ZAMARKOL-463715 format. One record per atom (N, C-alpha, C): x, y, z. Coordinates in steps of 0.02 Angstrom, whole numbers, padded with zeros to 5 digits, always signed. Example, Ala and Ser with C-alpha at 12.3 -4.5 7.8 and 13.67 -1.06 7.14 Angstrom:
2
+00660-00284+00390/+00615-00225+00390/+00660-00165+00390/+00642-00112+00354/+00684-00053+00357/+00645+00002+00394/
//
This chain:
219
-02717+02261-05951/-02741+02271-06031/-02733+02354-06025/-02676+02382-06065/-02699+02470-06081/-02749+02490-06118/-02783+02533-06086/-02845+02583-06147/-02804+02630-06179/-02747+02654-06138/-02713+02712-06172/-02638+02695-06180/-02615+02712-06228/-02530+02720-06226/-02500+02787-06251/-02471+02814-06200/-02443+02873-06218/-02361+02875-06229/-02351+02888-06291/-02286+02883-06314/-02240+02946-06316/-02199+02961-06268/-02179+03031-06246/-02192+03058-06199/-02143+03068-06147/-02161+03100-06087/-02150+03191-06096/-02170+03215-06144/-02164+03279-06150/-02201+03318-06090/-02212+03376-06083/-02255+03389-06027/-02323+03383-06048/-02355+03385-06110/-02418+03371-06130/-02426+03308-06126/-02380+03260-06142/-02385+03191-06121/-02390+03171-06056/-02351+03195-06009/-02352+03183-05945/-02396+03203-05913/-02436+03263-05914/-02493+03279-05893/-02564+03250-05920/-02567+03234-05991/-02601+03191-06002/-02608+03113-05967/-02549+03089-05965/-02561+03016-05925/-02587+03008-05867/-02552+03065-05817/-02581+03086-05755/-02656+03092-05751/-02674+03133-05787/-02760+03167-05783/-02782+03078-05812/-02768+03053-05861/-02815+02994-05874/-02821+02951-05834/-02754+02936-05796/-02769+02883-05728/-02802+02912-05673/-02800+02980-05669/-02841+03001-05607/-02917+02986-05631/-02940+02983-05692/-02997+02974-05719/-03029+02889-05711/-02985+02859-05704/-03000+02789-05679/-02977+02737-05745/-02931+02776-05797/-02912+02746-05868/-02835+02682-05848/-02834+02649-05890/-02767+02604-05879/-02733+02646-05933/-02664+02654-05909/-02611+02695-05954/-02556+02666-05957/-02526+02656-06019/-02459+02641-06019/-02417+02706-06042/-02356+02718-06025/-02316+02773-06055/-02263+02732-06070/-02220+02757-06124/-02139+02734-06146/-02113+02803-06168/-02059+02791-06139/-02013+02846-06153/-01940+02825-06137/-01898+02855-06172/-01822+02821-06174/-01794+02866-06122/-01827+02906-06092/-01781+02943-06036/-01804+02915-05964/-01753+02885-05931/-01770+02846-05875/-01790+02894-05818/-01758+02942-05806/-01782+03001-05750/-01846+03018-05754/-01876+03029-05829/-01943+03035-05824/-01990+02975-05819/-01977+02916-05841/-02005+02866-05829/-02013+02847-05737/-01952+02860-05717/-01956+02865-05644/-02000+02919-05601/-01996+02974-05642/-02037+03020-05609/-02110+03008-05598/-02144+02970-05665/-02212+02961-05668/-02239+02880-05631/-02202+02841-05629/-02219+02764-05622/-02262+02763-05589/-02265+02802-05524/-02323+02791-05464/-02381+02814-05483/-02407+02856-05546/-02444+02892-05549/-02484+02863-05620/-02477+02802-05660/-02481+02773-05698/-02488+02702-05699/-02529+02671-05725/-02534+02594-05734/-02480+02567-05753/-02421+02584-05801/-02374+02539-05816/-02325+02597-05841/-02253+02595-05835/-02217+02652-05854/-02154+02610-05874/-02137+02619-05944/-02088+02579-05968/-02030+02618-06017/-01970+02596-05975/-01903+02656-06018/-01900+02598-06083/-01903+02635-06149/-01899+02591-06201/-01884+02634-06262/-01866+02617-06324/-01849+02668-06380/-01912+02644-06429/-01953+02693-06422/-02015+02679-06465/-02015+02681-06534/-01951+02721-06562/-01935+02719-06615/-01907+02661-06652/-01917+02592-06620/-01897+02537-06658/-01961+02488-06645/-01969+02472-06713/-02043+02428-06724/-02049+02368-06681/-02001+02337-06670/-02004+02262-06630/-02032+02297-06571/-02004+02325-06548/-02018+02363-06463/-02084+02360-06469/-02112+02420-06514/-02196+02438-06507/-02222+02378-06518/-02208+02327-06556/-02250+02259-06575/-02246+02216-06500/-02195+02224-06465/-02195+02188-06404/-02231+02223-06362/-02238+02282-06349/-02266+02327-06285/-02343+02340-06307/-02362+02352-06354/-02425+02361-06370/-02460+02298-06409/-02486+02259-06370/-02510+02197-06395/-02601+02200-06414/-02617+02256-06387/-02695+02269-06398/-02687+02318-06464/-02720+02308-06519/-02727+02338-06577/-02796+02392-06573/-02831+02364-06522/-02896+02421-06518/-02879+02471-06463/-02815+02490-06420/-02784+02531-06384/-02776+02601-06415/-02799+02646-06389/-02789+02712-06405/-02729+02740-06391/-02679+02758-06438/-02603+02760-06440/-02594+02834-06454/-02572+02881-06404/-02556+02955-06423/-02483+02971-06433/-02469+02981-06471/-02387+03006-06494/-02368+03061-06467/-02341+03093-06411/-02320+03153-06389/-02251+03168-06388/-02207+03152-06431/-02144+03163-06442/-02115+03233-06448/-02134+03271-06410/-02111+03349-06413/-02106+03386-06470/-02045+03418-06503/-02031+03440-06556/-02007+03401-06608/-01992+03336-06603/-01954+03291-06644/-02009+03269-06693/-02004+03306-06771/-02052+03273-06806/-02033+03212-06831/-01959+03195-06844/-01918+03127-06864/-01942+03081-06830/-01943+03077-06765/-01979+03039-06722/-02041+03028-06721/-02088+03079-06726/-02158+03053-06723/-02160+03037-06782/-02136+03042-06836/-02170+03018-06904/-02141+02941-06907/-02086+02935-06879/-02063+02854-06872/-02107+02814-06829/-02133+02830-06775/-02180+02806-06730/-02242+02795-06758/-02271+02854-06787/-02342+02852-06816/-02346+02794-06864/-02287+02791-06910/-02294+02749-06971/-02280+02681-06940/-02232+02654-06887/-02232+02605-06868/-02304+02570-06831/-02349+02618-06795/-02392+02600-06759/-02453+02582-06817/-02440+02615-06868/-02493+02596-06926/-02472+02530-06944/-02413+02513-06948/-02385+02457-06982/-02424+02397-06939/-02415+02413-06877/-02433+02341-06830/-02498+02344-06819/-02546+02387-06858/-02609+02361-06854/-02650+02417-06801/-02624+02458-06766/-02648+02504-06716/-02702+02543-06738/-02771+02539-06731/-02838+02585-06748/-02831+02642-06741/-02826+02669-06694/-02831+02735-06667/-02756+02775-06642/-02734+02809-06688/-02676+02840-06669/-02674+02924-06666/-02674+02942-06613/-02684+03024-06614/-02620+03053-06597/-02584+03096-06647/-02538+03114-06641/-02525+03213-06626/-02476+03206-06586/-02471+03287-06575/-02433+03326-06630/-02447+03370-06644/-02415+03411-06717/-02401+03493-06685/-02350+03518-06694/-02332+03589-06688/-02344+03636-06749/-02376+03612-06796/-02401+03652-06863/-02446+03619-06923/-02477+03645-06953/-02525+03605-07012/-02480+03557-07049/-02419+03583-07068/-02382+03550-07106/-02369+03476-07087/-02335+03491-07013/-02329+03402-06981/-02389+03378-06976/-02449+03414-06963/-02507+03366-06943/-02528+03340-07012/-02511+03352-07069/-02535+03327-07140/-02492+03272-07139/-02435+03287-07132/-02375+03223-07141/-02403+03167-07102/-02416+03177-07038/-02437+03124-06971/-02508+03092-07012/-02543+03139-07021/-02603+03086-07039/-02587+03064-07108/-02550+03076-07135/-02551+03034-07203/-02490+02971-07201/-02466+02975-07149/-02437+02921-07133/-02472+02878-07078/-02545+02883-07060/-02582+02835-07030/-02620+02872-06952/-02607+02923-06951/-02626+02966-06884/-02717+02972-06898/-02761+02954-06850/-02834+02963-06858/-02854+03023-06833/-02804+03053-06799/-02820+03111-06772/-02752+03167-06742/-02751+03227-06759/-02709+03251-06747/-02723+03306-06694/-02679+03331-06644/-02696+03367-06599/-02641+03442-06609/-02654+03492-06591/-02609+03556-06583/-02628+03594-06513/-02597+03553-06465/-02596+03586-06399/-02591+03665-06407/-02520+03684-06422/-02509+03761-06411/-02562+03799-06459/-02579+03777-06502/-02611+03815-06552/-02671+03830-06527/-02720+03766-06499/-02780+03773-06447/-02772+03803-06408/-02722+03810-06357/-02717+03841-06291/-02718+03926-06318/-02671+03940-06359/-02670+04006-06382/-02745+04038-06403/-02789+03997-06440/-02850+04017-06455/-02911+04021-06402/-02880+03989-06364/-02928+03980-06299/-02910+04051-06256/-02841+04060-06250/-02834+04109-06201/-02852+04177-06240/-02851+04189-06300/-02872+04239-06358/-02938+04254-06341/-02986+04204-06351/-03040+04217-06319/-03062+04243-06238/-03026+04215-06202/-03029+04225-06126/-03008+04297-06129/-02957+04323-06167/-02932+04389-06159/-02982+04441-06170/-03010+04419-06248/-03055+04464-06287/-03117+04467-06255/-03149+04409-06211/-03206+04401-06171/-03185+04396-06093/-03216+04435-06059/-03190+04413-05989/-03241+04374-05961/-03313+04371-05999/-03362+04338-05963/-03349+04257-05986/-03312+04241-06033/-03290+04179-06071/-03255+04149-06015/-03274+04091-05981/-03245+04046-05932/-03181+03995-05970/-03222+03954-06016/-03186+03901-06042/-03213+03890-06122/-03166+03885-06162/-03177+03860-06227/-03164+03814-06254/-03179+03750-06286/-03162+03686-06294/-03178+03679-06373/-03124+03686-06431/-03136+03689-06502/-03166+03612-06504/-03227+03597-06538/-03248+03531-06550/-03229+03513-06638/-03223+03557-06679/-03223+03562-06743/-03184+03626-06765/-03163+03638-06830/-03140+03684-06862/-03182+03748-06840/-03245+03749-06832/-03303+03791-06836/-03316+03796-06771/-03337+03751-06742/-03372+03733-06690/-03341+03731-06629/-03358+03764-06565/-03335+03752-06497/-03396+03739-06450/-03369+03726-06380/-03413+03733-06325/-03378+03778-06296/-03430+03829-06279/-03419+03887-06243/-03446+03893-06166/-03404+03897-06114/-03433+03908-06047/-03436+03998-06021/-03498+04012-06007/-03480+04086-06000/-03549+04124-05959/-03518+04173-05915/-03573+04197-05859/-03636+04208-05895/-03691+04211-05861/-03746+04244-05890/-03753+04316-05907/-03767+04338-05954/-03755+04410-05976/-03817+04448-05940/-03803+04503-05899/-03853+04537-05857/-03921+04559-05899/-03910+04550-05952/-03969+04550-05992/-04014+04504-06006/-03994+04435-05987/-04019+04383-05991/-04047+04354-05912/-04035+04397-05866/-04044+04370-05799/-04121+04382-05778/-04158+04321-05773/-04235+04331-05749/-04273+04311-05807/-04242+04294-05873/-04274+04267-05922/-04283+04194-05926/-04324+04175-05958/-04325+04097-05976/-04276+04073-06044/-04242+04018-06046/-04225+04002-06101/-04262+03994-06157/-04315+03983-06163/-04381+03983-06212/-04394+04054-06235/-04410+04097-06196/-04425+04175-06218/-04338+04214-06241/-04293+04187-06214/-04219+04206-06265/-04211+04176-06318/-04222+04127-06339/-04230+04090-06403/-04158+04100-06421/-04115+04070-06398/-04051+04070-06395/-04022+04045-06464/-04042+03992-06478/-04036+03948-06545/-04043+04006-06604/-04108+04014-06610/-04132+04045-06671/-04101+04118-06664/-04100+04165-06605/-04074+04236-06618/-03997+04244-06603/-03964+04183-06577/-03897+04179-06583/-03852+04116-06601/-03881+04075-06615/-03847+04015-06643/-03824+03976-06593/-03830+03985-06523/-03808+03937-06467/-03852+03895-06461/-03822+03837-06446/-03864+03784-06422/-03831+03764-06351/-03891+03771-06291/-03877+03771-06230/-03872+03683-06207/-03809+03673-06175/-03821+03605-06168/-03816+03603-06084/-03790+03644-06056/-03796+03625-05973/-03808+03697-05942/-03840+03706-05878/-03823+03759-05844/-03785+03756-05786/-03738+03788-05757/-03701+03775-05693/-03721+03813-05648/-03756+03804-05604/-03798+03833-05538/-03736+03844-05473/-03726+03921-05464/-03677+03924-05414/-03707+03968-05371/-03710+03924-05311/-03740+03953-05267/-03690+03942-05185/-03655+03994-05190/-03605+04000-05122/-03621+03986-05070/-03623+03958-05007/-03559+03917-05008/-03577+03848-05028/-03632+03835-05052/-03652+03764-05080/-03623+03751-05140/-03607+03676-05156/-03558+03665-05210/-03596+03673-05264/-03576+03684-05338/-03589+03708-05397/-03627+03635-05419/-03684+03640-05447/-03727+03580-05473/-03726+03604-05544/-03740+03560-05598/-03738+03566-05666/-03821+03534-05681/-03854+03561-05723/-03913+03539-05742/-03927+03545-05824/-03971+03502-05843/-03983+03503-05911/-04061+03542-05915/-04057+03601-05935/-04115+03640-05914/-04172+03629-05972/-04231+03629-05935/-04296+03641-05987/-04303+03709-06015/-04348+03718-06067/-04347+03788-06084/-04386+03833-06052/-04411+03813-05991/-04439+03856-05936/-04391+03887-05892/-04335+03853-05884/-04280+03887-05846/-04273+03955-05841/-04273+03980-05779/-04248+04054-05759/-04184+04058-05766/-04148+04104-05806/-04087+04104-05785/-04079+04142-05725/-04023+04133-05686/-04005+04191-05625/-03934+04219-05635/-03915+04258-05569/-03866+04302-05588/-03789+04259-05585/-03796+04222-05537/-03737+04170-05525/-03731+04113-05586/-03774+04105-05616/-03773+04037-05665/-03717+04038-05725/-03683+03990-05722/-03646+04005-05785/-03685+03953-05860/-03677+03969-05907/-03689+03931-05971/-03653+03897-06011/-03663+03837-06023/-03623+03792-06082/-03661+03777-06123/-03636+03801-06183/-03669+03797-06245/-03625+03785-06310/-03642+03744-06358/-03624+03734-06427/-03638+03781-06485/-03573+03814-06499/-03586+03870-06574/-03542+03869-06599/-03535+03920-06658/-03477+03943-06681/-03438+04002-06650/-03389+04020-06678/-03350+04076-06636/-03389+04144-06656/-03395+04145-06716/-03439+04193-06745/-03512+04209-06710/-03551+04158-06705/-03603+04171-06665/-03603+04184-06585/-03557+04150-06560/-03534+04184-06482/-03531+04251-06490/-03479+04273-06525/-03475+04343-06515/-03523+04402-06521/-03585+04368-06552/-03649+04404-06551/-03691+04420-06492/-03671+04368-06437/-03696+04373-06358/-03696+04440-06340/-03739+04462-06295/-03729+04524-06271/-03685+04515-06210/-03624+04490-06204/-03605+04481-06154/-03579+04563-06108/-03557+04547-06047/-03562+04604-05993/-03479+04612-06003/
//
């Protein structure tokens, strides 16, 4: 029984499928390209060569309506529209569709997609933040306004406790984790208490808005 079904082995779809399987998930991939299916078949739970634009084929291959189906059909809006509509028609509850623009996203959501993803846009936003803030290690958008940021501890914060810094009140940042980097030992992650003293090699994982993040005294 597949927990995830990925339709379309674009670069994004193939990488997503491989990583989900690495994380222990059951993944079914569907693509019309035999070479792409052949290349990934040993890395996923099941790989099938089929035309996902055929409603009868979708009904035959996806029997679990509670499976999460991700539509990753590259630049073909017409195919994405057809597949998303058919998935909604056969009763799939969670449909995630890849879009290249806001207009495409609105169309796919109107046709039944429960979530729209914009990989290129999100990657560009992340890269812009990294280039603008060298101390920023990762940026994961959660909503339009909020993201999870992973960043190096500012030198101004080293030796201070989280309680004394009052990051939520002063900067609007909610600390989720502290990654303790102690080479050559492995990095460990902890949920810190208010008395935790920040160290030079620590990295902070925090939730906040992009506007609030920019107020931090990053090096």
